[in-house]
Wavefront OBJ file of the C-alpha trace (Angstrom):
o trace
v 103.713 102.704 9.372
v 101.331 101.980 12.238
v 98.742 99.244 11.763
v 95.194 100.603 11.884
v 92.574 99.276 14.251
v 89.582 98.095 12.293
v 85.960 97.214 12.829
v 85.137 93.891 14.487
v 82.339 91.610 13.382
v 80.872 89.243 15.966
v 79.246 86.128 14.555
v 78.049 83.235 16.706
v 80.188 84.458 19.601
v 83.436 84.681 17.635
v 85.203 87.931 16.661
v 86.306 88.579 13.089
v 88.297 91.398 11.550
v 87.452 91.794 7.876
v 90.306 93.061 5.741
v 88.298 94.141 2.709
v 84.620 94.430 1.901
v 82.996 95.500 -1.353
v 80.830 98.199 0.279
v 81.532 99.949 3.577
v 79.072 99.615 6.443
v 76.770 102.661 6.211
v 77.509 104.125 9.652
v 78.739 107.690 9.998
v 79.226 109.426 13.386
v 78.461 112.755 11.672
v 74.842 111.544 11.403
v 74.774 111.724 15.218
v 76.493 115.104 15.481
v 79.920 113.717 16.361
v 82.976 114.737 14.360
v 85.628 112.066 14.950
v 89.301 113.020 15.111
v 92.436 110.921 15.449
v 93.989 110.779 18.899
v 96.609 108.187 18.005
v 98.356 106.906 14.889
v 96.580 103.534 15.108
v 93.179 105.066 14.319
v 93.375 107.918 11.815
v 89.616 108.060 11.230
v 88.986 108.563 14.977
v 86.652 105.627 15.579
v 85.988 101.940 15.128
v 82.953 99.722 15.702
v 81.907 96.289 16.891
v 79.102 94.848 14.762
v 76.994 91.833 15.675
v 75.886 89.679 12.749
v 72.657 87.724 13.225
v 69.797 86.312 11.194
v 68.073 89.686 11.480
v 71.047 91.543 9.970
v 73.947 93.691 11.142
v 73.696 95.529 14.455
v 76.108 98.207 15.629
v 76.878 97.026 19.143
v 79.798 99.194 20.352
v 81.354 102.425 19.111
v 84.850 103.515 20.191
v 85.334 107.175 19.270
v 87.410 110.277 19.872
v 85.353 113.403 19.174
v 86.381 116.889 18.180
v 85.748 119.463 20.919
v 85.136 116.598 23.390
v 81.462 116.494 22.291
v 79.787 113.169 23.134
v 75.964 113.303 22.915
v 73.733 110.363 23.764
v 73.200 107.944 20.907
v 70.175 105.671 21.038
v 69.780 106.630 24.742
v 73.372 105.556 25.481
v 75.996 107.866 26.976
v 79.664 107.093 26.382
v 81.948 105.728 29.047
v 85.673 105.988 29.425
v 87.863 103.225 30.797
v 89.990 104.693 33.572
v 91.548 108.144 33.639
v 93.882 107.574 30.709
v 91.625 105.164 28.839
v 94.465 102.850 27.810
v 92.066 100.008 27.011
v 90.475 102.058 24.214
v 93.538 104.048 23.098
v 92.007 107.278 24.411
v 88.613 106.726 22.795
v 85.228 106.890 24.521
v 83.026 103.792 24.352
v 79.343 103.766 23.508
v 78.443 100.287 24.744
v 75.389 98.263 23.686
v 74.079 100.772 21.143
v 72.021 98.104 19.340
v 71.552 100.142 16.182
v 70.248 98.107 13.242
v 72.270 98.793 10.079
v 70.335 98.765 6.809
l 1 2 3 4 5 6 7 8 9 10 11 12 13 14 15 16 17 18 19 20 21 22 23 24 25 26 27 28 29 30 31 32 33 34 35 36 37 38 39 40 41 42 43 44 45 46 47 48 49 50 51 52 53 54 55 56 57 58 59 60 61 62 63 64 65 66 67 68 69 70 71 72 73 74 75 76 77 78 79 80 81 82 83 84 85 86 87 88 89 90 91 92 93 94 95 96 97 98 99 100 101 102 103 104
């Protein structure tokens, strides 16, 4: 069984991976017209996120995603980037960097 990549939570400059939370973070790529699909066995849901935790709340900072039909629209005026031709750094996923979307 392949370990799954999970969301990262950044608090005071340190990165944390939370194993279990009582309620999932209410972010869904479908709300932005993107249908995520798995491109590797380490990420069956097709995406993961970096969240920044501050006094103001939780902010979606980065989104790593593989989209069905290679459809990647702008989100919050941000276009995705891809690291290199084979995108090894992101396991084949596109990166929406610095989205700064406040999560309710």
